[in-house]
C-alpha positions as CSV (number, residue, x, y, z in Angstrom):
1,M,-16.2,-1.7,15.3
2,K,-17.7,0.8,12.7
3,F,-15.5,1.4,9.7
4,R,-15.8,3.0,6.1
5,F,-15.1,1.1,3.0
6,L,-14.2,3.3,0.0
7,V,-13.4,2.5,-3.5
8,D,-11.9,5.0,-5.6
9,E,-11.2,5.5,-9.3
10,P,-7.4,5.7,-10.2
11,N,-5.9,9.1,-9.7
12,D,-2.6,10.6,-9.8
13,G,-0.1,10.2,-6.8
14,A,-0.5,13.6,-5.1
15,F,-4.2,13.1,-4.8
16,N,-3.9,9.5,-3.6
17,M,-1.5,10.5,-0.8
18,A,-3.3,13.5,0.1
19,V,-6.6,11.4,0.8
20,D,-4.7,9.0,2.6
21,E,-3.2,11.6,5.0
22,A,-6.5,13.2,5.5
23,L,-7.9,9.7,6.4
24,F,-5.2,9.4,9.1
25,L,-5.7,12.8,10.5
26,S,-9.5,11.9,10.8
27,A,-8.5,8.6,12.5
28,S,-6.1,10.7,14.9
29,E,-8.9,13.1,15.8
30,P,-12.2,12.6,17.9
31,P,-14.5,10.9,17.1
32,G,-11.8,8.8,15.4
33,L,-13.0,7.2,12.1
34,T,-11.7,3.9,10.7
35,T,-11.3,3.8,7.0
36,V,-10.5,1.1,4.3
37,R,-9.9,2.4,0.9
38,L,-9.0,0.6,-2.2
39,Y,-7.7,2.8,-5.3
40,G,-5.1,3.0,-7.9
41,F,-2.7,5.3,-9.8
42,D,-3.1,7.2,-13.2
43,P,-0.5,7.7,-14.6
44,P,1.7,5.0,-13.3
45,T,3.6,6.4,-10.3
46,V,6.6,5.5,-8.2
47,S,6.3,6.2,-4.5
48,F,8.9,6.5,-2.2
49,G,9.4,6.5,1.5
50,Y,9.8,9.5,3.9
51,R,13.5,8.5,4.5
52,Q,14.4,8.3,0.8
53,T,15.3,11.2,-1.6
54,L,14.1,11.4,-5.2
55,E,17.4,10.5,-6.5
56,D,17.7,7.3,-4.3
57,A,14.1,6.3,-5.8
58,V,14.3,7.0,-9.4
59,D,15.8,8.4,-12.8
60,V,13.6,11.6,-13.2
61,S,14.5,12.0,-16.8
62,S,13.8,8.6,-17.7
63,C,10.2,9.0,-15.7
64,R,9.6,12.1,-17.7
65,E,10.2,10.4,-21.1
66,L,8.1,7.2,-20.1
67,G,5.3,9.3,-18.5
68,V,5.7,7.8,-15.1
69,D,5.0,10.1,-12.0
70,W,6.4,10.3,-8.6
71,V,5.3,11.1,-5.1
72,K,6.8,11.0,-1.6
73,R,4.8,8.7,0.7
74,P,3.7,9.8,4.5
75,T,5.0,6.2,5.3
76,G,8.4,4.7,5.2
77,G,9.8,1.9,3.0
78,R,11.5,2.1,-0.3
79,A,10.5,2.9,-4.0
80,L,7.4,1.3,-5.3
81,L,6.1,1.3,-8.9
82,H,2.4,1.5,-8.9
83,Q,1.0,0.3,-12.1
84,H,-1.1,-3.2,-12.3
85,E,-2.3,-3.5,-8.8
86,I,-4.8,-2.7,-6.4
87,T,-3.8,-0.3,-3.7
88,Y,-5.3,-0.3,-0.3
89,S,-5.0,1.9,2.7
90,V,-6.2,1.3,6.3
91,A,-6.4,4.4,8.7
92,S,-7.7,3.9,12.1
93,P,-7.5,5.0,15.8
94,V,-5.4,2.5,17.8
95,A,-8.6,1.1,19.4
96,G,-11.4,-1.5,19.3
97,V,-9.6,-4.6,17.4
98,F,-6.3,-2.6,17.3
99,R,-6.0,-1.6,20.8
100,G,-2.8,-2.5,22.6
101,F,-0.9,-3.7,19.2
102,A,2.6,-2.7,18.6
103,V,3.7,-1.6,15.2
104,R,4.5,-5.1,13.9
105,A,1.5,-6.6,15.3
106,L,-0.6,-3.9,13.5
107,Y,1.2,-4.6,10.3
108,D,0.7,-8.5,10.6
109,L,-3.0,-8.0,11.4
110,V,-3.8,-6.0,8.5
111,S,-1.6,-8.4,6.4
112,A,-3.5,-11.3,7.9
113,V,-6.9,-10.1,6.3
114,I,-5.1,-9.6,3.0
115,R,-3.8,-12.9,3.2
116,R,-7.0,-14.6,4.0
117,T,-8.7,-12.7,1.1
118,L,-6.2,-13.8,-1.5
119,T,-6.0,-17.5,-0.3
120,G,-10.0,-17.7,-0.6
121,L,-9.4,-16.6,-4.3
122,W,-7.1,-19.8,-4.7
123,V,-3.8,-17.7,-4.8
124,A,-1.0,-20.1,-3.6
125,L,1.0,-18.1,-0.8
126,D,3.7,-19.2,1.3
127,P,3.1,-19.9,5.0
128,A,3.2,-16.8,7.1
129,E,6.2,-16.4,9.3
130,P,5.5,-15.0,12.8
131,E,8.9,-13.3,13.3
132,A,10.8,-11.2,10.9
133,V,14.5,-11.9,10.4
134,R,16.9,-8.9,11.1
135,V,19.1,-8.2,8.2
136,R,21.5,-5.6,7.3
137,E,19.8,-2.5,6.3
138,P,20.1,-2.3,2.5
139,A,21.2,0.8,0.4
140,L,18.4,3.3,0.1
141,H,18.1,3.1,-3.8
142,V,17.2,-0.6,-3.7
143,P,13.6,-1.0,-4.6
144,C,10.8,-2.3,-2.4
145,L,10.1,-5.5,-4.7
146,A,13.8,-6.5,-4.3
147,L,13.4,-7.2,-0.6
148,P,10.7,-9.7,0.3
149,G,11.0,-10.4,4.2
150,R,9.6,-13.0,6.3
151,H,6.7,-11.0,7.7
152,E,5.3,-10.1,4.3
153,I,2.8,-12.0,2.2
154,T,4.7,-13.9,-0.5
155,A,4.4,-16.6,-3.1
156,G,7.2,-19.0,-4.1
157,G,9.6,-16.7,-2.1
158,R,8.4,-13.6,-4.1
159,K,6.6,-10.6,-2.7
160,I,3.0,-10.4,-3.7
161,V,1.9,-7.4,-1.3
162,A,4.0,-4.5,-0.5
163,S,3.1,-2.2,2.4
164,S,4.3,0.3,4.7
165,Q,3.1,1.9,7.7
166,R,2.9,5.3,9.6
167,R,2.1,5.0,13.4
168,G,1.1,8.0,15.4
169,R,0.2,8.5,19.2
170,R,-3.6,7.8,18.5
171,A,-3.7,6.4,15.2
172,F,-1.9,4.5,12.4
173,L,-1.9,4.4,8.4
174,Q,-0.9,1.2,6.5
175,H,-1.2,1.2,2.7
176,G,0.3,-0.8,-0.2
177,S,0.0,-2.7,-3.2
178,I,-1.7,-5.9,-3.9
179,L,0.2,-6.8,-7.1
180,R,-1.7,-8.0,-10.1
181,R,1.7,-8.0,-12.5
182,V,5.0,-6.9,-12.3
183,D,6.6,-5.1,-15.3
184,A,10.2,-5.6,-14.6
185,G,11.0,-4.0,-17.9
186,L,9.5,-0.7,-16.9
187,W,11.4,-0.9,-13.5
188,A,14.8,-1.3,-15.1
189,K,14.2,1.7,-17.4
190,I,13.4,4.1,-14.5
191,A,16.0,2.9,-12.0
192,P,18.2,5.6,-10.3
193,R,21.0,6.5,-12.9
194,G,24.4,4.8,-12.3
195,R,22.7,2.1,-10.0
196,P,21.6,-1.1,-11.7
197,L,18.4,-2.3,-10.7
198,A,18.4,-5.3,-8.3
199,S,16.7,-8.4,-9.4
200,L,12.9,-8.1,-8.5
201,R,11.6,-10.8,-6.2
202,A,8.0,-10.1,-6.8
203,V,4.9,-11.7,-8.6
204,G,1.4,-10.7,-9.2
205,I,-1.6,-12.6,-8.4
206,D,-2.8,-12.6,-12.2
207,E,0.6,-14.5,-12.7
208,L,-0.3,-17.3,-10.2
209,T,-4.2,-18.2,-11.4
210,P,-5.3,-19.6,-14.5
211,E,-7.2,-16.7,-15.3
212,P,-7.1,-13.1,-14.0
213,V,-9.0,-12.3,-10.8
214,P,-11.8,-9.9,-11.7
215,R,-11.3,-6.7,-9.8
216,K,-14.9,-6.6,-8.8
217,L,-14.4,-10.0,-7.1
218,L,-11.3,-8.9,-5.4
219,V,-12.8,-5.8,-4.0
220,S,-16.0,-7.7,-2.6
221,S,-13.6,-10.1,-1.2
222,L,-11.4,-7.8,0.7
223,L,-14.8,-6.0,1.9
224,L,-16.1,-9.3,3.4
225,S,-12.6,-9.9,5.0
226,F,-12.5,-6.7,6.8
227,E,-16.0,-7.0,7.8
228,E,-15.0,-10.3,9.6
229,L,-12.1,-8.3,11.3
230,F,-14.2,-5.7,12.5
231,E,-17.3,-7.7,13.0
232,S,-19.4,-5.0,11.4
233,K,-21.0,-4.3,8.2
234,A,-19.0,-1.4,6.5
235,A,-20.4,2.0,6.3
236,T,-21.2,3.4,2.8
237,E,-20.9,7.2,3.3
238,G,-18.0,9.0,1.7
239,L,-15.4,11.4,2.8
240,T,-16.4,14.0,5.5
241,R,-16.7,17.8,4.8
242,L,-13.4,18.3,6.9
243,E,-11.5,15.7,4.8
244,L,-12.7,17.2,1.5
245,E,-11.6,20.4,2.8
246,R,-8.1,19.3,3.6
247,I,-7.4,17.4,0.6
248,P,-6.4,20.4,-1.6
249,E,-3.8,21.8,0.7
250,L,-2.5,18.3,1.2
251,Q,-2.2,17.7,-2.7
252,R,-0.2,21.0,-2.9
253,K,2.3,19.5,-0.3
254,Y,2.8,16.2,-2.3
255,R,3.3,17.9,-5.7
256,S,5.8,20.0,-4.2
């Protein structure tokens, strides 16, 4: 199965979400492109799910004072501070290795690739749990990193990868954060006003290894893992002309 592997420099939240949506649209339309993208956020940015309001996610005045941006995701889930991480996205038609997979199975398949990568870098992870436990839905202001689930990648009961997904009729988009460090202090300062921050059950990979994993090594290891999944070498071409044309309009949407 052919796929593109893109590695982007850090950018603002509106640009990053615009690119991910452009990739999702390309996956949804003929010929149906599959893309794995790695990127980051600059400045630090809170993304929040399509079911949340901005007031559920952050205290806007504190974000402005501290130079933290915000953006609404095209996917679900809860507020997540993008800061010390490598962010990933996978946009693909529901075809090839993904054919016939339900939403949860797609999520688990992509997560398994990331799990294999981190294990190969000597990050001690908890065993994968095949079934998620159904729990009462928490309040919308509870942040993503306060809620590790059995279907997620964890270490010592703490979330180490945070992901969300959007599924269409022909394609899906899954994106998320591979945490390197967790700044609980900044989280506490930008928590929604009047809603104390729940304790974060999260940890970064650099907090679990004797020395920080070089970014170049993490990127190359993820590339190899996805090449194994797709049984194909990654294509090196960048964004298509149509994707480049779509991004400015999508940016305006995410900045609104």
